C-alpha positions in Angstrom: 10.6 129.0 99.1 7.2 129.8 99.4 7.1 127.7 102.7 10.0 129.3 104.2 8.0 133.0 103.5 4.8 131.4 104.7 7.1 130.4 108.1 8.2 134.0 108.4 5.1 135.1 108.4 3.6 133.2 111.4 6.8 133.8 113.0 5.9 137.3 112.9 2.4 136.7 114.0 3.9 134.4 116.9 5.9 137.5 117.9 3.1 140.1 117.7 1.0 137.5 119.9 3.6 137.4 122.4 4.2 140.9 122.4 0.3 141.7 123.3 0.2 139.3 125.8 3.5 140.5 127.4 2.5 143.6 127.6 -1.0 143.2 129.0 0.2 140.8 131.7 3.1 144.0 132.7 0.0 146.5 132.9 -2.2 144.2 134.3 -3.4 145.5 138.4 -4.0 141.7 139.2 -2.1 139.4 136.8 -3.4 136.0 137.3 -1.3 133.7 139.2 1.5 131.6 138.0 2.5 128.3 139.7 6.3 128.4 139.8 6.5 124.5 139.5 4.3 124.2 136.8 6.2 126.6 134.7 9.6 124.9 135.9 8.4 121.1 134.7 7.0 122.6 131.7 10.2 124.7 130.5 12.4 121.9 131.1 10.6 119.0 129.4 10.0 121.6 126.3 13.6 122.6 126.6 14.9 119.0 126.1 12.3 117.8 123.2 13.1 120.7 121.3 16.7 120.7 121.6 16.7 117.0 120.2 14.8 118.1 117.3 16.9 121.5 116.9 19.9 119.2 116.8 18.4 116.5 114.0 17.2 120.0 112.0 20.7 121.4 112.4 22.6 118.8 110.4 20.0 118.5 107.3 21.6 121.4 105.4 21.1 125.4 105.1 18.0 125.7 102.2 15.6 128.5 103.0 12.9 125.7 104.0 15.2 124.1 106.8 16.0 127.4 108.2 12.3 128.2 108.4 12.3 125.0 110.2 15.1 126.1 112.4 13.8 129.0 113.2 10.2 127.5 114.6 12.0 124.9 116.4 14.3 128.2 117.9 11.2 129.9 119.0 10.0 127.1 120.9 13.5 126.6 122.2 13.9 129.9 123.6 10.2 129.8 124.9 11.0 126.9 126.8 14.1 128.1 127.9 12.3 131.4 129.3 9.6 129.3 130.9 12.7 127.6 132.9 14.1 130.6 134.0 10.9 132.0 134.8 9.9 129.0 136.9 13.5 129.1 138.7 12.7 133.0 139.8 9.1 132.5 140.3 9.5 129.3 142.9 13.0 131.2 144.6 11.8 134.6 144.8 8.1 134.6 143.9 8.8 137.7 141.5 6.0 137.3 138.6 7.0 140.2 136.2 10.0 137.9 135.2 6.9 136.2 133.1 6.1 139.0 130.3 9.9 140.3 131.1 11.3 137.0 129.3 8.5 136.8 126.9 9.0 140.2 125.8 13.0 139.2 125.2 12.3 136.2 123.4 10.0 138.3 121.1 12.7 140.2 120.1 15.2 137.8 119.6 12.6 135.8 117.3 11.6 138.9 115.5 15.5 139.5 114.5 15.7 135.8 113.0 12.3 136.9 111.0 13.4 139.6 109.5 16.8 138.2 108.4 15.0 135.1 107.1 12.9 137.6 105.2 16.0 138.9 103.6 17.5 135.7 102.1 14.0 135.1 100.7 13.6 138.4 99.2 17.5 138.4 97.9 16.6 135.0 96.2 12.8 135.7 94.8 14.1 139.0 93.6 17.0 137.3 91.9 19.5 139.7 93.6 23.5 139.3 93.7 24.2 137.0 97.1 25.8 138.5 100.0 29.4 138.5 100.3 30.0 138.4 96.2 31.4 141.5 94.0 30.7 141.4 90.5 33.2 143.4 89.6 35.6 141.2 91.2 34.2 138.4 89.6 34.1 139.8 86.0 37.6 141.2 86.2 38.6 137.6 87.7 37.5 136.5 84.6 39.0 138.3 82.2 42.2 137.4 83.5 41.5 133.8 82.7 44.2 133.1 79.5 42.8 133.4 76.0 39.8 135.6 77.1 39.7 139.3 75.9 36.8 140.6 77.7 33.9 140.0 80.1 30.3 141.9 79.6 26.6 141.3 80.1 27.5 139.4 83.6 24.9 138.7 85.8 25.1 136.7 89.0 22.0 136.0 91.1 21.2 133.5 94.0 19.3 130.5 93.3 18.9 129.5 96.8 20.9 130.2 99.9 23.3 127.6 99.1 23.4 127.6 95.3 24.3 131.1 92.9 24.3 131.0 89.2 25.9 133.1 86.7 25.7 134.3 83.2 28.1 136.3 80.8 29.5 137.0 77.2 32.8 136.1 76.6 35.0 137.5 73.8 37.9 135.5 72.9 40.7 135.3 70.6 39.8 132.4 68.9 36.1 130.4 69.1 38.2 127.2 68.0 39.8 127.4 71.9 36.1 127.5 73.3 36.3 124.4 74.9 39.5 124.6 76.6 38.1 128.4 77.8 34.9 127.1 78.9 37.0 124.5 81.5 39.5 127.4 82.5 36.3 129.6 83.0 34.6 127.1 85.2 37.6 126.3 87.3 38.3 130.3 88.0 34.7 130.5 88.9 34.7 127.3 91.1 38.2 128.1 93.0 37.7 131.8 93.8 34.2 132.2 94.3 32.6 128.8 94.6 29.9 129.2 91.9 29.8 125.7 90.2 26.4 127.0 88.1 27.6 129.2 84.9 26.4 129.9 81.5 29.0 131.5 79.1 28.1 132.8 75.6 31.1 132.7 73.6 31.8 135.7 71.0 34.4 136.3 68.5 36.8 139.3 68.6 35.5 142.2 66.7 35.4 146.1 66.6 31.8 146.8 68.2 30.5 148.5 71.1 29.8 145.9 74.0 26.7 146.4 76.8 27.7 147.4 79.3 30.0 150.5 77.8 32.3 149.6 80.5 33.3 145.7 79.9 36.0 143.7 82.2 39.0 143.8 80.1 41.8 141.2 80.0 44.7 143.3 81.7 48.0 142.4 79.7 51.3 141.9 81.8 
């Protein structure tokens, strides 16, 4: 997790560096000359190498560290592609501004990816509800399991980008049926929401005020 955050910071530093150099080159009265064939050859070699690395990493899962590594390789891949395009344009037209323009474009793409990576990291570190999951819907679905009276103190949080944890208090009709209910609850979670890591605390049906005041109750049919 920390490695992913550090990698994201490095990408932001790279974006800042690319943007500053590109702007300076665009504003320069006499920009340094660029040899088109050298840029073309460098871009082609870097593109082929980074494509191989990207393909290897892309099959290595979806953890935050893998995403951070993919972001790093993607920045190199885009840079090589930009160098290749710039080399072709310079060789055929001699138009030098294409180099800083493409640099700014690549910096923008990397910036968007870095911000998204920080969003994932922040959600995991702050134990936020994963994107695409509705706590209310989960609570109501669990309350509909046969033998369950209500669900309260329901918490859902991201452990990683591909792992979600859940905990809840479950009010049941009969504590003797808890092993069967636990199996039913686990099956409902995995089938409907893809959640495999859950901790449930069973509670007998008694007259009390739960917290929060509005739990998810079983709806009679």
